[in-house]
N, C-alpha and C positions, 0 to 999 in steps of 0.2 A: 076412809073419806079423806080427798086430797082437794087440800084447799086453794091449789095452783101456785101457792109462795113459794119461792125457790130461796134456800139458806144458798145465799151465796157470801158464806164463811167456813171459810176451815171449822172442823168440830174440836180440832187439836193444833196446837200451836207448834209446829212442828218446821225445820227449815235447812234446805240445804245449804250447808254454810261454803263450797267450793264455789257454785252458781251464785249465793250473794256476796261474795268476797268479789269475783269476776265481774258480776256485773254492775257493780256497786261504781266500779271504775272506769267500765263501761260507757255508762249512762253519763255522766259529765259533758260529752260530747255535744247532748241536748240544750246544754248553759247558753243562754240568748234564742233559743228555735222558737218560743211562745211568743216573743217579741214581732219576729218576720208571721208568726200564724193570726197574731193579734192584728197585726195593720191587714192580713187578708179576709178578717173576719167580716168584711164590710161588701155587701153586693155590688156596690157603686166600682169599689176599687178592685173587686176582683174582672172585674169588668174591663176597668180600664187594663189591667196588667194583660188579661189575653190579647185585649184590641192593642197591646203594644207589642205583643211577643209575636202578630201579626206585621206590622209594620211601625215605624215613625211617625209620629201625629203634631200637629201642635194641638195648642191648648182650643182653640174653636175646633175643630176636626172631633177630639174628647167630646167636647160638650153637646155638639150636635148627634155625636152616635149614643148619648147618654138620655139624650132629648132634654138635656136639663141646662143651665144657666154655665156660662161661663164663670162667674164665679165662682159655685159647684163644682166644676170642671177642677178648676186651678187650685181647691183647698184641697182636696183629694190628690193631687198631683204633687201639689206641694208636702203635704205628709207622706205620699213614695218618696218624693226627692230626701228629703231632711233625713228618713231613714235610710237612703241608699238605693232603694229600689230599681229606682231609673234618673236617667241622666235627662240632663235638659240642653239643650242650645241654643244661644237668639242668633235668629239669621234677620236682620232688619228690623222690623216690629212686630214679627213671631218669634214666640219659643215654641222650640221642636222638646218632642219626647220620645226617648226608647229608653227600652229595659235596661236595666244597668247589667243584668248577666243574664245569659241566654237558661240558664238553668231554671231562672223565676218560670221561663213559661214553657218550660218542661214538665216543673211542676205540677203547674196547671193544666196542660195536657194529661200527665198523667191521674191527677183530681178526675177529669171527665171520665177518662177509660173507666177510671174507677165507679162513678156514677153509674155511666151504662153497663156495668157488668153485675151493679148490683140490681139493676132494676127498677 
């Protein structure tokens, strides 16, 4: 009779030395990546990045898109700016934001494709 529990560990410890040696060095390229994903681990910030991947927006536009107040929008934009994920420019009394790198928009688009495919 099966309990439905899956054994998720090897029954005997054995590793492929060549694979481990090669990949141990390769995984170093991910250093710092968790910081990016931490910034995007908030629904509000993902929405902001998605909107900014479509066009440049002022803080007021972002607040209205989020159905939030300007202080909330500004807080999230400041965090994204401090991390270097968005750029800002001031024009008169307005502050406009855009993505710091188009690859960030591509990351969001790929995540959306992944979600659609997973159903």
